[in-house]
C-alpha positions, -999 to 999 in steps of 0.1 A, spaced: -1 0 2 10 38 -3 19 59 24 31 94 29 63 90 49 73 121 69 109 132 73 104 167 77 79 196 69 96 200 34 103 161 28 72 141 27 77 110 4 52 84 -12 65 51 -2 54 16 -1 46 -6 29 29 -38 35 -6 -37 42 -9 -42 78 -22 -77 91 -47 -77 121 -50 -101 150 -78 -110 173 -99 -81 185 -84 -57 157 -98 -41 125 -84 -31 91 -96 3 81 -95 17 46 -86 53 50 -109 75 30 -101 108 44 -73 120 69 -68 156 79 -35 174 83 -33 187 119 -14 217 130 5 194 152 15 173 122 36 202 112 52 211 147 85 200 131 105 204 166 81 176 178 76 153 150 115 156 136 125 132 167 107 104 155 111 106 118 106 90 94 71 80 103 36 80 91 14 107 105 -22 113 105 -46 110 134 -76 128 120 -92 98 100 -125 82 88 -126 52 68 -145 19 61 -138 -11 80 -124 -41 54 -116 -67 79 -123 -79 115 -106 -99 137 -117 -128 158 -140 -116 186 -149 -84 172 -186 -79 178 -196 -43 175 -183 -37 141 -188 -53 107 -171 -52 70 -186 -20 53 -191 -1 85 -184 37 81 -161 47 109 -139 75 125 -113 62 148 -93 78 179 -55 75 178 -53 80 216 -74 63 239 -74 62 277 -73 32 301 -104 43 323 -88 26 353 -58 45 364 -58 73 391 -61 100 363 -89 84 344 -108 78 377 -106 117 387 -116 126 353 -82 135 339 -81 114 309 -55 135 289 -26 126 314 -35 90 313 -2 70 304 -21 47 281 -38 76 261 -2 89 257 11 57 243 -18 42 223 -20 48 186 -32 30 154 -8 18 127 10 31 105 -7 66 104 -37 81 89 -16 93 57 -17 54 42 -43 37 24 -51 13 53 -46 13 91 -47 -13 117 -68 -6 148 -53 -23 179 -80 -40 203 -80 -12 229 -88 14 199 -116 -9 188 -130 -12 223 -130 27 231 -120 48 202 -137 35 173 -171 51 163 -197 45 138 -205 77 114 -240 86 107 -251 83 72 -255 122 74 -218 127 83 -194 121 51 -159 107 57 -143 142 52 -165 155 80 -157 124 101 -121 135 100 -131 166 123 -145 142 151 -110 142 167 -102 178 167 -135 189 176 -136 165 204 -103 182 216 -121 216 213 -153 204 232 -131 190 260 -111 225 262 -143 245 264 -158 221 288 -128 225 313 -129 262 309 -167 262 318 -179 283 289 -215 299 300 -241 311 276 -238 347 269 -200 351 279 -178 370 256 -148 349 242 -117 361 226 -98 332 202 -63 342 198 -52 324 164 -77 317 137 -62 287 122 -82 254 121 -84 249 160 -95 286 165 -122 284 138 -135 251 155 -135 271 190 -154 301 172 -181 277 158 -183 256 191 -187 287 213 -214 300 191 -233 265 191 -228 266 230 -245 299 233 -216 323 238 -221 360 236 -198 382 216 -170 365 198 -137 382 190 -110 367 168 -72 375 165 -47 364 138 -18 377 120 -30 370 86 -60 387 68 -71 355 52 -79 338 83 -93 368 100 -119 367 69 -125 333 75 -132 338 112 -156 366 102 -172 343 79 -177 313 103 -193 333 132 -167 360 149 -185 392 156 -152 411 156 -117 404 140 -87 420 151 -51 420 136 -27 408 164 -5 440 159 -35 461 171 -44 471 207 -63 439 212 -76 448 248 -88 482 234 -106 467 205 -125 443 231 -136 469 254 -148 493 226 -169 465 211 -178 447 244 -195 476 267 -162 483 282 -154 450 293 -127 426 283 -133 389 273 -148 365 298 -129 338 283 -97 338 264 -87 307 241 -52 307 230 -48 287 196 -12 296 189 21 287 205 34 320 198 50 334 232 36 369 224 0 356 225 4 344 262 8 381 273 -19 392 249 -44 367 264 -36 378 300 -40 415 291 -72 406 274 -92 386 302 -119 401 323 -118 401 360 -130 366 371 -125 353 338 -106 324 323 -75 319 299 -76 283 281 -43 274 267 -49 252 238 -21 251 219 17 243 230 48 262 228 81 247 220 95 229 251 116 255 273 96 284 266 92 306 297 72 338 305 67 362 331 31 361 349 20 388 372 7 364 401 -6 397 418 -29 405 389 -41 369 385 -49 368 423 -64 401 425 -86 397 395 -95 362 404 -84 348 370 -82 312 360 -58 295 338 -64 261 322 -48 236 300 -64 212 276 -50 184 255 -67 155 235 -104 144 239 -118 113 257 -143 90 242 -175 109 252 -162 142 238 -156 123 203 -190 109 205 -205 144 213 -185 159 185 -199 134 160 -233 143 171 -225 182 168 -215 175 132 -243 155 123 -269 181 137 -249 208 117 -244 225 150 -207 228 139 -203 232 101 -171 215 96 -173 213 58 -173 250 56 -134 248 68 -120 224 42 -102 245 17 -81 216 1 -89 180 -8 -56 162 -21 -49 127 -31 -19 110 -13 4 116 -41 0 154 -33 7 149 7 37 170 2 18 199 -12 -6 195 17 21 197 44 35 227 25 0 246 24 -5 238 64 32 245 72 29 280 53 -5 290 69 -13 314 43 -45 304 21 -55 272 37 -78 262 66 -83 224 68 -63 201 40 -79 168 36 -57 138 21 -78 111 4 -55 81 1 -76 66 -26 -87 95 -47 
């Protein structure tokens, strides 16, 4: 089978691998669509394990089932979570699935940018979901990133009517805008450094868009009855965004850090201001199975219109172009690879 082998952001090669063989309790899934995630082009993170086949936002068709599999059959349309929790450790039992050691080590093989993937038994058990008839394969690739978005806003406790500022209007930021709107947020503000993404944010639901070089807190006050944002969601690893977020959150408000910086990045935080203003800082990573199920329903019901976020659909032979588009972050939002196109 063909795979897109990642060596670095500028070197993605089409190579041949043997189609995976499955064992008891496993599935073989024909990948119909796989989204390129922003984390796929975090070269400082990926390069350590290269060469490897990336791709974790997938949807496809079950083409073979292992002995003992009862919930799925050949022909089922599915989306699959690459990371799944154990559900039994200290962290899981306390609701902290994202720091479960099992979640951090599970995966399917070899990766979504391939024609077929093997789904291990644990992922079959708690990470494989039937796609409703109304949800296309390409829409199904959003189940994983939307689940991550949903967990973040749930941890940050978004309340109806609250004002929201999203810093970084790439795919994660746009999903946060759409989800916040679906969950009843009040005024929504979006910040980015490119006009293309600001226009995209406006198109999909932001009330006010602001270029990052502007005085963001002043813009928010001017358009929010004199108040700053009740919730600030940071969807970029740029260190400058950290201070911008802390300067833009209202007293009693919450800052959700959704995107990582590179390791070793430090910043100065005025703890007095945080304490005096009763601000909360929340981190979020991944999305457990219940959030994946909820994300699929949000997509099915049209509450989050993920199809509107797709800008490019490419065959696997064009995977290098897809990585180039996502790395450059100019006039693309979601790039989908269709391995059998």
